[in-house]
C-alpha positions, 0 to 999 in steps of 0.5 A: 312719387313723382307727379309727373304723368309717365303714361296718359291716355285721351279718348283711347277707342279700340275695335276692329275695322270691320266692327261698329261696336268698339271693344274699348270706348273713350278711356282716360286715364293718367298714370304717374312715376312710382303710382299703382293703379288698380283696374278691375273688370270682370271677364270680357270687360276688355282689360286684356285688350286695354293692357296691350292698347296700352303697350302698343301691342294690339293683335292684328284683329284690332286697330286704334280708332281714335284718340291717344296713348302718350308715353313720357308726353309721346304718342305711341300708338301704331306707326306714331311710336317711332324706333325710340319707344320699345315694348319690353325696355319702356313699357312691360307686361306680365300675363296671366298664363306665365307657363305658357309664356317661355319656351319650354326647350330653354332654360328660364334664366337663359331665355330672360337674358336673351330678351335683355339683350334685345332690348338692351344691347348696350349691355354685355352678356355678363351684365345682362346675366348677372342682373337677372341672377340678381332679380331671381334673388329679389323676388325670392326664388331660392337659389337663383345661380342653380334656377337660373339653368333649370328649364320652365317644367322645374318651376311651379305656378309661384315661381313661374310668375316670379320669373315672369316679373323678373323678364318684365322688370330686367330692362329697367321699365318706366311702367309695369302693365300686369294683367291678371297675374295672381288668378290662376295662383294659390292664395299664399303664392299670389299674396306673396306676389301682390307684397313683392309687386308693390315692394319692387315697384317702390324700390325701382320707381316702376309706375304699375298698372294692376289689372284684376277680376278681383276687387279684393286683390286690388284692395291690398294695394289700396291705391287709385282704383278704377272700374273698366265694364263693357269697354268704358271706365265708370269710375276712379277713386282711392280704393278706400273711398271707393268701398265706402261711397262708390258712385256708380251702379256698377260698382256697387253691384261689384263690391256686392259680388265679392264673396264674404268668408268670415262676416256671412252667415251662410252655410253650404248646403248639406246633403250627406248622411253620415250613417252611409258608407263612403262612396270612395275611400283613399287609404294610405295613397303614396305617390313618387316619381324618379326624375334623373340627376342633371349630368348623370344617365342613370342617378335618380332622384324621388320626387315624393309627391303624394305621402300617406294620403287618407280620407273618406267621401260620402255621397252627396258630400261637396269635399274640398281640397286646398293647398299651395302650389306644388303641394300635391293636389294635381298629383293627387287628382291624377290618383283619384281620377285613376289617370295614374295608380298610386305606387302604394295604398289604394282607392276604393270607389263603391266598395270596389278597389281600382286597383283589382279592375281589369282595363274593361272593367275600369272603362265601365266603371269610369262612367261613375266618376268623372274628372272636370279640368281647370283650362276649358281652352286646351280640354277642348278640341278647337275643330270638333263640334261641340255635339261630337265632343260630348257624345264621344264617350257614349260612341266609345261604349256603344250605349246610344246610336243614331237618334237616342245619342242625339237626343241624350247629348242634347238633353246633357247640354240643356241641363247644363244651360247650353243652347241645342243649337251650338250642337254642331258648332265649333267652341271657337267664339264661346266664352270661358264660361261656355266652354267650362259648361261643355265640360260639364255636359261630357261629364254628365252624359255618363250618369256619373256619381262622383264629378272631380272639380280640378280648379274648375272655376278658377279661370272665371270671374266672380259673376260667372263663378256664382252661376255654375256653383248654382248649376252644380248645386241643381245637378247634385240635387237633382242626380245625387252627385258628389263632388270633390273640389279641388282649389285655391279659391278659399272664398269659393271652398268656404261657399260650397264645400261641407268638409275640407281638407288641407295638404301640405308637401304631400300630406293632409295636415288637417280635415274639419268641416266647414265652419271649424276650419275657417273659424277655429283651424288648428294647424298653423298652416292652415291659418296661414292660408286663411290669413292670405285670403283677399277679401274685402272683410277684416280678417281674424288671422293677421297677416303679419303674424301668419303670411308665409315667405317663399315656397315649401321645401323640396319634394325631392328633400323633405326634412325629418320632422314635421314637413311644415317646421321650417316655415312654422312660427311656433315650431319647437324642437319635437316638431323637427325630429318626429312626424305628426300624425292625423289625428282626431283632437276635436269630434270631426276635426283632425290636424297632424300637429305637435303643438295640439299634443302639446296643448292637450297635455297642458290641459292634463296637467292643469287638471 
């Protein structure tokens, strides 16, 4: 590592010209060539403002009040940057929302190449294309020459984040700023991105600042780590030393708030009664989409998103569904919420098949099950008041009006911890957690029996997430609610869910209770997921033995046999020819794996 600082801030203070309280206050940090610096901060700490301030890319509402940002010894704040500094060439930035970073009407590779030519005008178009294709291969995107011409809609979340890494490093920047880039990704893809970023920074000698709301994720880098709290850096140490001897109270609280998976004795509270009839039954659900083949008019490919999924959800249960990006979780969510009907199979709620209901009957039935989405910003109309959003479903059904309507909405707001004064306010100034509470109130106002939460907590930091988990628990106790948590956050699932299903390439590969899944998993894919979980504790499953490379096979061309065989370190001949069935290998634990059959056969022979 070069000892010369490539980026340095001195007394950096940023705020609004009209507001006395600064967003960033007296920030001082130094970054050396080839070094990775981790910065931890909760939601609202100022991470995104800091990342943009370092690249001289502040929004118009903010300004540099004091101090300097030195890139290669020269101040780049405001107009001082001059023509010798170019954002995207000298300092590159990667955000946490890759799907909204590119134009959906242009191929991914073409857009990256166009950006590269704008910041490196001396490079020819052919050189830029070859550079982008080479890097697409380096970040392990399969078939990079073909993917170069594909549109963003064809990329999964993990692949889009890899593409944004290519977009950032293609111009050979001296500094790379990564702002919470793994938060929206599932654990295996996030672990791959972290390892990939570490490898690329070493190979290209790029200095990197990695900002995250997860201390466990920063621990995977293991270098210098700083903590940002309310716009100020409160502490900075090498990560191992930070864990052993934190010097600030905020640091100690942050370390204590990181969820534990294996070292905790806490278990989620089970309110279900196994003797009850299932509240929801999913029976052999299939969903296949048709996608027009490129260059043809009437030739289609079949995308098998959900393949023969079956499970039961009991009343008052917390049922979790986990899996990689592209495994079919989102499609299954739409089926559970009956936004789409399965091609084959059925979904039965409270003993009634949703397929048999008329439109009017389905509208009445929808009051019993509600869907909460991941993104509380796009889920809420920005020009509609909070009260109007929550009361909309009641107005559609005509069940309340006048004073009774307002009272019912205010009661739902208070139930989720929202002040009644927000009734006539717009959601624009609300935090992510407050917006998510509005979504919860919109669902609760119909008095549902089942809530389907599609990555509802993944956009929140750990402290805000803990508050909502506590809220969900109290609502369940009060209203006898049943939850389906669809998530990539294994620590949250460990804390909340009593039973968990693991999904891979459209199928359930394992279903087990909380303890068995985390401590005695049966399927190799489950072990791979657990090995990739970011945590501060020692893992029982070594990432060196289990961490997966690349992405699952395409749902268009699913190979015969076990769909996990191509990535399984223990696959044998039978795995590549015969599809394993989901079977009960232990009481209450189901898995679809030929290895378990082979082990059972060996035990029988030995007996």
